[in-house]
BALOBA-1460 file (C-alpha; in Angstrom, 3 decimals):
// residues 297
<rec num="1" residu="m" x="0.062" y="-0.064" z="-0.245"/>
<rec num="2" residu="v" x="0.570" y="3.970" z="-0.822"/>
<rec num="3" residu="y" x="0.146" y="6.257" z="1.630"/>
<rec num="4" residu="l" x="-0.567" y="9.543" z="-0.513"/>
<rec num="5" residu="l" x="-0.050" y="13.753" z="0.629"/>
<rec num="6" residu="p" x="-1.094" y="15.619" z="1.473"/>
<rec num="7" residu="c" x="-5.083" y="13.870" z="2.074"/>
<rec num="8" residu="g" x="-3.771" y="10.718" z="3.864"/>
<rec num="9" residu="d" x="-5.281" y="8.383" z="1.752"/>
<rec num="10" residu="l" x="-4.302" y="4.893" z="0.694"/>
<rec num="11" residu="a" x="-3.889" y="3.358" z="-2.586"/>
<rec num="12" residu="c" x="-2.759" y="0.732" z="-3.745"/>
<rec num="13" residu="p" x="0.110" y="-0.221" z="-5.740"/>
<rec num="14" residu="s" x="-1.600" y="-0.957" z="-8.756"/>
<rec num="15" residu="c" x="-4.095" y="2.294" z="-8.573"/>
<rec num="16" residu="f" x="-0.951" y="4.205" z="-7.537"/>
<rec num="17" residu="s" x="1.364" y="3.502" z="-10.335"/>
<rec num="18" residu="s" x="-1.465" y="4.457" z="-12.767"/>
<rec num="19" residu="s" x="-2.051" y="7.599" z="-11.476"/>
<rec num="20" residu="v" x="1.635" y="8.428" z="-11.523"/>
<rec num="21" residu="a" x="2.005" y="7.088" z="-14.830"/>
<rec num="22" residu="a" x="-1.036" y="8.652" z="-16.488"/>
<rec num="23" residu="v" x="0.585" y="10.928" z="-19.520"/>
<rec num="24" residu="s" x="-1.778" y="13.867" z="-19.532"/>
<rec num="25" residu="v" x="-0.842" y="16.062" z="-22.394"/>
<rec num="26" residu="s" x="-2.776" y="18.689" z="-20.569"/>
<rec num="27" residu="r" x="-0.325" y="18.956" z="-17.825"/>
<rec num="28" residu="g" x="-2.355" y="18.074" z="-15.257"/>
<rec num="29" residu="q" x="-0.861" y="17.148" z="-12.174"/>
<rec num="30" residu="a" x="-1.340" y="13.330" z="-10.769"/>
<rec num="31" residu="k" x="-4.355" y="12.976" z="-8.542"/>
<rec num="32" residu="c" x="-5.221" y="10.995" z="-5.594"/>
<rec num="33" residu="p" x="-7.905" y="8.269" z="-7.467"/>
<rec num="34" residu="a" x="-9.890" y="8.035" z="-3.808"/>
<rec num="35" residu="c" x="-10.371" y="11.599" z="-3.253"/>
<rec num="36" residu="l" x="-9.072" y="13.096" z="-6.506"/>
<rec num="37" residu="e" x="-6.842" y="15.820" z="-4.931"/>
<rec num="38" residu="v" x="-3.405" y="16.923" z="-6.050"/>
<rec num="39" residu="v" x="-0.778" y="14.112" z="-4.641"/>
<rec num="40" residu="t" x="2.166" y="15.638" z="-3.936"/>
<rec num="41" residu="s" x="4.214" y="13.152" z="-2.350"/>
<rec num="42" residu="f" x="3.853" y="9.894" z="-1.235"/>
<rec num="43" residu="q" x="5.395" y="7.364" z="1.362"/>
<rec num="44" residu="p" x="4.924" y="3.531" z="1.637"/>
<rec num="45" residu="y" x="2.839" y="2.326" z="3.934"/>
<rec num="46" residu="d" x="3.222" y="1.750" z="7.491"/>
<rec num="47" residu="g" x="0.701" y="0.500" z="9.833"/>
<rec num="48" residu="s" x="2.492" y="1.355" z="12.946"/>
<rec num="49" residu="r" x="2.676" y="5.264" z="12.116"/>
<rec num="50" residu="h" x="0.120" y="5.720" z="9.627"/>
<rec num="51" residu="v" x="-3.267" y="6.377" z="9.652"/>
<rec num="52" residu="g" x="-5.676" y="7.615" z="7.440"/>
<rec num="53" residu="v" x="-6.561" y="11.039" z="7.901"/>
<rec num="54" residu="r" x="-9.508" y="11.599" z="5.690"/>
<rec num="55" residu="p" x="-12.147" y="8.568" z="5.918"/>
<rec num="56" residu="l" x="-15.028" y="10.098" z="6.438"/>
<rec num="57" residu="k" x="-14.780" y="12.410" z="3.849"/>
<rec num="58" residu="r" x="-13.788" y="9.677" z="1.584"/>
<rec num="59" residu="n" x="-16.803" y="8.089" z="2.357"/>
<rec num="60" residu="k" x="-18.661" y="11.408" z="1.801"/>
<rec num="61" residu="i" x="-17.533" y="11.829" z="-1.887"/>
<rec num="62" residu="a" x="-18.760" y="8.038" z="-2.426"/>
<rec num="63" residu="e" x="-22.110" y="9.275" z="-1.639"/>
<rec num="64" residu="e" x="-22.154" y="12.208" z="-3.463"/>
<rec num="65" residu="p" x="-25.093" y="12.948" z="-5.319"/>
<rec num="66" residu="s" x="-25.370" y="14.628" z="-8.626"/>
<rec num="67" residu="k" x="-25.982" y="18.103" z="-8.649"/>
<rec num="68" residu="p" x="-28.276" y="19.151" z="-11.552"/>
<rec num="69" residu="g" x="-26.498" y="20.570" z="-14.527"/>
<rec num="70" residu="h" x="-23.439" y="19.753" z="-13.018"/>
<rec num="71" residu="t" x="-20.568" y="17.609" z="-14.430"/>
<rec num="72" residu="i" x="-16.737" y="16.550" z="-14.141"/>
<rec num="73" residu="v" x="-14.773" y="17.470" z="-17.326"/>
<rec num="74" residu="m" x="-12.133" y="14.691" z="-18.081"/>
<rec num="75" residu="r" x="-10.193" y="14.295" z="-21.205"/>
<rec num="76" residu="i" x="-9.024" y="10.895" z="-22.571"/>
<rec num="77" residu="d" x="-5.889" y="11.049" z="-24.815"/>
<rec num="78" residu="n" x="-4.867" y="8.479" z="-27.013"/>
<rec num="79" residu="v" x="-8.010" y="7.404" z="-28.775"/>
<rec num="80" residu="a" x="-8.388" y="5.602" z="-31.501"/>
<rec num="81" residu="w" x="-8.788" y="7.821" z="-34.927"/>
<rec num="82" residu="d" x="-12.312" y="6.036" z="-35.743"/>
<rec num="83" residu="i" x="-13.775" y="5.998" z="-32.201"/>
<rec num="84" residu="e" x="-17.220" y="6.208" z="-31.961"/>
<rec num="85" residu="p" x="-19.667" y="7.384" z="-28.857"/>
<rec num="86" residu="h" x="-21.443" y="3.841" z="-28.218"/>
<rec num="87" residu="i" x="-17.451" y="2.537" z="-27.483"/>
<rec num="88" residu="v" x="-16.707" y="5.326" z="-25.428"/>
<rec num="89" residu="e" x="-20.026" y="4.596" z="-23.171"/>
<rec num="90" residu="a" x="-19.460" y="0.818" z="-23.229"/>
<rec num="91" residu="f" x="-15.864" y="1.346" z="-22.120"/>
<rec num="92" residu="l" x="-16.945" y="3.579" z="-18.957"/>
<rec num="93" residu="p" x="-18.210" y="1.916" z="-15.735"/>
<rec num="94" residu="p" x="-21.786" y="1.934" z="-15.789"/>
<rec num="95" residu="n" x="-23.588" y="5.077" z="-14.477"/>
<rec num="96" residu="s" x="-20.654" y="7.622" z="-15.591"/>
<rec num="97" residu="l" x="-22.630" y="9.877" z="-17.807"/>
<rec num="98" residu="p" x="-25.384" y="12.074" z="-16.862"/>
<rec num="99" residu="p" x="-28.532" y="10.967" z="-17.680"/>
<rec num="100" residu="d" x="-29.974" y="14.345" z="-17.952"/>
<rec num="101" residu="h" x="-27.089" y="15.731" z="-20.631"/>
<rec num="102" residu="p" x="-27.856" y="15.330" z="-24.252"/>
<rec num="103" residu="h" x="-24.495" y="15.023" z="-25.245"/>
<rec num="104" residu="p" x="-22.107" y="14.414" z="-22.713"/>
<rec num="105" residu="i" x="-19.100" y="12.552" z="-25.046"/>
<rec num="106" residu="h" x="-17.276" y="15.283" z="-27.441"/>
<rec num="107" residu="i" x="-15.481" y="13.384" z="-30.037"/>
<rec num="108" residu="c" x="-12.791" y="16.139" z="-31.656"/>
<rec num="109" residu="i" x="-12.474" y="16.323" z="-35.411"/>
<rec num="110" residu="d" x="-10.757" y="18.875" z="-37.160"/>
<rec num="111" residu="r" x="-13.640" y="20.914" z="-38.604"/>
<rec num="112" residu="l" x="-12.179" y="21.720" z="-41.607"/>
<rec num="113" residu="d" x="-11.515" y="18.143" z="-43.244"/>
<rec num="114" residu="g" x="-12.952" y="15.796" z="-40.838"/>
<rec num="115" residu="r" x="-9.936" y="14.347" z="-39.005"/>
<rec num="116" residu="t" x="-9.946" y="13.039" z="-35.554"/>
<rec num="117" residu="k" x="-7.865" y="14.272" z="-32.837"/>
<rec num="118" residu="d" x="-6.248" y="11.682" z="-30.694"/>
<rec num="119" residu="y" x="-8.033" y="13.287" z="-27.685"/>
<rec num="120" residu="m" x="-11.255" y="13.150" z="-26.594"/>
<rec num="121" residu="y" x="-13.472" y="15.018" z="-23.623"/>
<rec num="122" residu="i" x="-16.216" y="13.438" z="-21.634"/>
<rec num="123" residu="e" x="-18.489" y="15.073" z="-18.754"/>
<rec num="124" residu="v" x="-19.544" y="12.603" z="-15.624"/>
<rec num="125" residu="q" x="-22.313" y="13.116" z="-13.787"/>
<rec num="126" residu="s" x="-20.181" y="13.758" z="-10.560"/>
<rec num="127" residu="r" x="-16.526" y="13.563" z="-8.536"/>
<rec num="128" residu="a" x="-17.406" y="10.012" z="-7.766"/>
<rec num="129" residu="a" x="-18.139" y="9.179" z="-11.280"/>
<rec num="130" residu="a" x="-15.063" y="10.697" z="-12.060"/>
<rec num="131" residu="r" x="-12.893" y="8.703" z="-9.438"/>
<rec num="132" residu="r" x="-14.311" y="5.594" z="-10.556"/>
<rec num="133" residu="v" x="-13.172" y="5.985" z="-13.869"/>
<rec num="134" residu="l" x="-9.890" y="6.901" z="-13.033"/>
<rec num="135" residu="q" x="-9.822" y="3.631" z="-10.800"/>
<rec num="136" residu="k" x="-10.980" y="1.542" z="-13.961"/>
<rec num="137" residu="c" x="-10.319" y="2.829" z="-16.884"/>
<rec num="138" residu="q" x="-6.740" y="4.440" z="-16.186"/>
<rec num="139" residu="n" x="-3.911" y="3.346" z="-18.396"/>
<rec num="140" residu="t" x="-6.259" y="0.569" z="-19.965"/>
<rec num="141" residu="y" x="-6.946" y="-0.572" z="-23.460"/>
<rec num="142" residu="m" x="-9.804" y="1.166" z="-25.929"/>
<rec num="143" residu="s" x="-11.355" y="-0.464" z="-28.797"/>
<rec num="144" residu="g" x="-11.036" y="1.525" z="-31.789"/>
<rec num="145" residu="g" x="-13.884" y="1.719" z="-34.428"/>
<rec num="146" residu="r" x="-15.139" y="0.045" z="-37.317"/>
<rec num="147" residu="v" x="-12.240" y="1.493" z="-39.716"/>
<rec num="148" residu="t" x="-9.629" y="-0.312" z="-37.935"/>
<rec num="149" residu="r" x="-11.240" y="-3.615" z="-36.861"/>
<rec num="150" residu="g" x="-11.779" y="-2.369" z="-33.181"/>
<rec num="151" residu="r" x="-7.946" y="-2.233" z="-32.227"/>
<rec num="152" residu="k" x="-7.386" y="-1.188" z="-29.008"/>
<rec num="153" residu="r" x="-5.399" y="1.521" z="-27.898"/>
<rec num="154" residu="a" x="-4.037" y="2.016" z="-24.472"/>
<rec num="155" residu="v" x="-5.472" y="5.508" z="-23.384"/>
<rec num="156" residu="t" x="-4.742" y="8.120" z="-20.524"/>
<rec num="157" residu="i" x="-7.647" y="9.839" z="-18.473"/>
<rec num="158" residu="s" x="-7.326" y="13.312" z="-16.730"/>
<rec num="159" residu="i" x="-9.760" y="15.232" z="-14.601"/>
<rec num="160" residu="v" x="-9.962" y="19.098" z="-16.393"/>
<rec num="161" residu="t" x="-11.363" y="22.396" z="-16.185"/>
<rec num="162" residu="h" x="-14.764" y="23.349" z="-18.593"/>
<rec num="163" residu="e" x="-12.739" y="25.565" z="-19.542"/>
<rec num="164" residu="e" x="-10.398" y="23.764" z="-21.309"/>
<rec num="165" residu="l" x="-13.527" y="21.994" z="-23.351"/>
<rec num="166" residu="l" x="-14.982" y="25.426" z="-24.148"/>
<rec num="167" residu="n" x="-11.473" y="26.377" z="-25.697"/>
<rec num="168" residu="e" x="-11.633" y="23.051" z="-27.573"/>
<rec num="169" residu="l" x="-15.081" y="23.734" z="-28.655"/>
<rec num="170" residu="r" x="-15.041" y="26.956" z="-29.510"/>
<rec num="171" residu="p" x="-14.855" y="27.991" z="-33.073"/>
<rec num="172" residu="t" x="-11.816" y="30.176" z="-34.722"/>
<rec num="173" residu="g" x="-13.915" y="31.864" z="-37.238"/>
<rec num="174" residu="k" x="-17.351" y="31.883" z="-39.706"/>
<rec num="175" residu="a" x="-15.368" y="29.875" z="-41.945"/>
<rec num="176" residu="e" x="-14.608" y="26.948" z="-39.821"/>
<rec num="177" residu="l" x="-18.431" y="26.423" z="-38.786"/>
<rec num="178" residu="v" x="-19.136" y="26.996" z="-42.649"/>
<rec num="179" residu="s" x="-16.709" y="24.090" z="-43.239"/>
<rec num="180" residu="l" x="-18.309" y="22.205" z="-40.849"/>
<rec num="181" residu="l" x="-21.618" y="22.379" z="-42.371"/>
<rec num="182" residu="d" x="-19.716" y="21.468" z="-45.781"/>
<rec num="183" residu="l" x="-18.687" y="17.756" z="-43.581"/>
<rec num="184" residu="c" x="-22.391" y="17.393" z="-42.337"/>
<rec num="185" residu="v" x="-23.834" y="17.619" z="-45.930"/>
<rec num="186" residu="a" x="-20.311" y="15.478" z="-47.362"/>
<rec num="187" residu="t" x="-20.923" y="12.477" z="-44.928"/>
<rec num="188" residu="l" x="-24.780" y="12.036" z="-46.404"/>
<rec num="189" residu="t" x="-23.180" y="11.854" z="-49.848"/>
<rec num="190" residu="a" x="-19.999" y="10.058" z="-49.706"/>
<rec num="191" residu="p" x="-18.907" y="6.967" z="-48.440"/>
<rec num="192" residu="t" x="-16.583" y="6.231" z="-45.191"/>
<rec num="193" residu="p" x="-13.137" y="6.456" z="-46.152"/>
<rec num="194" residu="a" x="-11.785" y="2.595" z="-46.037"/>
<rec num="195" residu="l" x="-8.571" y="1.665" z="-44.326"/>
<rec num="196" residu="r" x="-5.838" y="0.564" z="-47.093"/>
<rec num="197" residu="i" x="-2.901" y="-1.576" z="-46.033"/>
<rec num="198" residu="d" x="0.416" y="-0.447" z="-47.638"/>
<rec num="199" residu="s" x="2.836" y="-2.928" z="-48.611"/>
<rec num="200" residu="k" x="4.579" y="-2.634" z="-44.757"/>
<rec num="201" residu="g" x="1.632" y="-3.703" z="-43.304"/>
<rec num="202" residu="r" x="0.625" y="-0.037" z="-42.094"/>
<rec num="203" residu="g" x="-2.993" y="0.922" z="-42.708"/>
<rec num="204" residu="r" x="-3.267" y="4.156" z="-44.881"/>
<rec num="205" residu="l" x="-6.650" y="5.958" z="-44.747"/>
<rec num="206" residu="q" x="-7.745" y="7.631" z="-48.190"/>
<rec num="207" residu="a" x="-9.396" y="11.035" z="-48.893"/>
<rec num="208" residu="v" x="-12.424" y="10.893" z="-50.152"/>
<rec num="209" residu="l" x="-14.305" y="13.267" z="-52.400"/>
<rec num="210" residu="s" x="-18.162" y="14.068" z="-51.943"/>
<rec num="211" residu="t" x="-20.574" y="15.332" z="-54.283"/>
<rec num="212" residu="n" x="-20.341" y="18.462" z="-52.689"/>
<rec num="213" residu="g" x="-16.680" y="19.137" z="-53.902"/>
<rec num="214" residu="k" x="-15.428" y="18.688" z="-50.044"/>
<rec num="215" residu="i" x="-12.690" y="16.170" z="-49.544"/>
<rec num="216" residu="h" x="-12.722" y="14.748" z="-46.090"/>
<rec num="217" residu="y" x="-11.061" y="12.404" z="-43.484"/>
<rec num="218" residu="i" x="-14.372" y="11.404" z="-41.974"/>
<rec num="219" residu="k" x="-13.958" y="7.934" z="-39.933"/>
<rec num="220" residu="y" x="-17.973" y="7.532" z="-39.278"/>
<rec num="221" residu="r" x="-20.841" y="8.865" z="-40.588"/>
<rec num="222" residu="q" x="-22.229" y="11.140" z="-37.779"/>
<rec num="223" residu="a" x="-19.196" y="12.372" z="-36.726"/>
<rec num="224" residu="p" x="-19.551" y="15.677" z="-38.119"/>
<rec num="225" residu="y" x="-22.784" y="15.932" z="-36.556"/>
<rec num="226" residu="h" x="-21.725" y="15.464" z="-33.271"/>
<rec num="227" residu="a" x="-18.836" y="17.410" z="-33.359"/>
<rec num="228" residu="l" x="-21.796" y="20.304" z="-34.246"/>
<rec num="229" residu="m" x="-23.909" y="19.048" z="-31.387"/>
<rec num="230" residu="s" x="-21.111" y="19.574" z="-28.826"/>
<rec num="231" residu="i" x="-20.643" y="22.657" z="-29.622"/>
<rec num="232" residu="l" x="-24.790" y="23.470" z="-29.811"/>
<rec num="233" residu="c" x="-24.110" y="21.808" z="-25.823"/>
<rec num="234" residu="k" x="-21.733" y="24.505" z="-24.336"/>
<rec num="235" residu="l" x="-21.888" y="27.228" z="-26.851"/>
<rec num="236" residu="k" x="-25.409" y="28.657" z="-26.438"/>
<rec num="237" residu="g" x="-27.045" y="31.653" z="-26.050"/>
<rec num="238" residu="k" x="-28.237" y="35.045" z="-27.697"/>
<rec num="239" residu="n" x="-24.873" y="36.070" z="-26.329"/>
<rec num="240" residu="s" x="-22.565" y="33.999" z="-27.523"/>
<rec num="241" residu="p" x="-20.771" y="35.527" z="-29.946"/>
<rec num="242" residu="t" x="-21.074" y="32.386" z="-32.579"/>
<rec num="243" residu="y" x="-24.634" y="32.468" z="-32.132"/>
<rec num="244" residu="w" x="-26.366" y="33.479" z="-35.555"/>
<rec num="245" residu="d" x="-23.622" y="31.520" z="-36.886"/>
<rec num="246" residu="l" x="-24.389" y="28.499" z="-35.096"/>
<rec num="247" residu="f" x="-28.180" y="29.277" z="-36.263"/>
<rec num="248" residu="h" x="-27.690" y="28.847" z="-39.730"/>
<rec num="249" residu="v" x="-24.963" y="26.076" z="-39.478"/>
<rec num="250" residu="a" x="-27.700" y="24.017" z="-37.504"/>
<rec num="251" residu="s" x="-30.299" y="25.089" z="-39.487"/>
<rec num="252" residu="g" x="-28.464" y="24.059" z="-43.141"/>
<rec num="253" residu="a" x="-27.514" y="21.152" z="-41.276"/>
<rec num="254" residu="l" x="-30.737" y="19.372" z="-40.376"/>
<rec num="255" residu="i" x="-31.946" y="20.424" z="-43.659"/>
<rec num="256" residu="a" x="-29.374" y="18.293" z="-45.278"/>
<rec num="257" residu="l" x="-30.019" y="15.660" z="-42.594"/>
<rec num="258" residu="s" x="-34.064" y="15.819" z="-43.776"/>
<rec num="259" residu="d" x="-33.669" y="15.407" z="-47.069"/>
<rec num="260" residu="s" x="-30.802" y="12.398" z="-46.996"/>
<rec num="261" residu="l" x="-33.660" y="10.492" z="-44.691"/>
<rec num="262" residu="r" x="-36.134" y="11.375" z="-47.321"/>
<rec num="263" residu="v" x="-34.485" y="9.265" z="-49.933"/>
<rec num="264" residu="q" x="-32.598" y="7.058" z="-47.657"/>
<rec num="265" residu="g" x="-33.058" y="3.359" z="-48.992"/>
<rec num="266" residu="d" x="-30.899" y="1.460" z="-46.242"/>
<rec num="267" residu="s" x="-32.822" y="0.289" z="-43.095"/>
<rec num="268" residu="a" x="-30.396" y="0.254" z="-40.676"/>
<rec num="269" residu="i" x="-28.943" y="4.079" z="-41.939"/>
<rec num="270" residu="f" x="-32.151" y="5.387" z="-41.849"/>
<rec num="271" residu="a" x="-32.942" y="4.114" z="-38.175"/>
<rec num="272" residu="a" x="-29.272" y="5.764" z="-37.125"/>
<rec num="273" residu="d" x="-30.033" y="8.979" z="-38.876"/>
<rec num="274" residu="f" x="-33.452" y="9.387" z="-37.571"/>
<rec num="275" residu="r" x="-32.042" y="9.171" z="-33.984"/>
<rec num="276" residu="l" x="-29.562" y="11.914" z="-34.905"/>
<rec num="277" residu="k" x="-32.061" y="14.351" z="-36.405"/>
<rec num="278" residu="i" x="-34.439" y="13.671" z="-33.059"/>
<rec num="279" residu="q" x="-31.108" y="14.313" z="-30.564"/>
<rec num="280" residu="l" x="-30.070" y="17.629" z="-33.038"/>
<rec num="281" residu="l" x="-34.025" y="18.859" z="-33.143"/>
<rec num="282" residu="d" x="-34.377" y="18.659" z="-29.172"/>
<rec num="283" residu="l" x="-30.578" y="20.762" z="-29.082"/>
<rec num="284" residu="f" x="-31.333" y="23.171" z="-31.798"/>
<rec num="285" residu="d" x="-35.013" y="24.079" z="-29.756"/>
<rec num="286" residu="s" x="-32.795" y="24.106" z="-26.752"/>
<rec num="287" residu="c" x="-30.540" y="26.796" z="-28.234"/>
<rec num="288" residu="f" x="-32.979" y="28.602" z="-30.182"/>
<rec num="289" residu="g" x="-36.542" y="27.753" z="-29.768"/>
<rec num="290" residu="k" x="-39.051" y="25.355" z="-31.706"/>
<rec num="291" residu="h" x="-40.133" y="28.859" z="-33.696"/>
<rec num="292" residu="a" x="-37.250" y="29.189" z="-35.036"/>
<rec num="293" residu="r" x="-36.959" y="25.425" z="-36.828"/>
<rec num="294" residu="p" x="-36.637" y="25.639" z="-40.459"/>
<rec num="295" residu="i" x="-39.784" y="25.472" z="-42.702"/>
<rec num="296" residu="q" x="-38.135" y="22.946" z="-44.823"/>
<rec num="297" residu="l" x="-38.634" y="20.108" z="-42.206"/>
C-alpha cells in the first residue's frame, strides 16, 4: 500500500502506478484515485505510524449526489482515430455519464477536413463517477471503431476544467463553422473512407471526395453532426459570439439530414440518422426555440 500526501488516503500499488504513469497532454497533476485531490508526495505505508486522515470525507465523496447541470470534465488521450460514442460509453463504468445530459461525449475532429484528433472529452455526473473512471479505466485499452476493426489502444485519463473543453469546442471563426456544415453535407453523400494496407503492413486512410466537392477524412457517418452537437451543448445563448453563425449552420445541417432521410434506402442507416435528427432537433430547440425551426423540416 502507498500513503498519499497531503490527503492521507491509501492506494494499492496498481492504482498508484496508474495515477503516476498517466501521461497528461494538458499537463494535469497526478490526483488521488480516492478523493481526487492533487498528490504532492507519497510514502510506503507503515501501519504502525500511518493512519488515514480522511476516511469520513472519502465516504462522503462516494455517496455524493450529482447536482443538476453540474458535471466533471475528463480528457482521454491516445484514442483511436475511428472512435465512436457507443464505444466510449461501453468503455466507461456503468452510470458514469449524466442521464439528463443531451451530449456528454465530445469526440474532437478537425472541422476543416474531418480528421479525428487523438484525444477527446467526456462529462461525468459527479466526482464519485470521475473517481470510478480513474480507478477502472486509467491506462487500460479502449477499442477502436469499424475502420480499424476494433484495434485497441492504451489510453490515459485526466480531470480538466470546463474552460479547457470550451476552448476546444469554440470555433476560431465563421469559416470553420461553414466548413463543418460542408462536412455534415459531405458525410451524407459520400462513403466512409476505407482503410488500405500498404506494402509494409501499415494502415493508410484515403481521402474521399463527396458530391459537394468537399475532400474529407471522416471516419464514421455521424462524426460532423456529433461535433456540431458538442458545440451547441456548450456555446449556446444569444450572448454567444457565434450565436447566429451556429443558427445558420445547425439549420443547414438539419435540412441536409432531413433531405437525406427522404431518399435513404438502407433501413439501418435510416434508423440511425432518424435518431440523430431527433437528438439534434432537441438541441436546436433548446438553443434557438421551436419557433426557429427551418420550414423545410
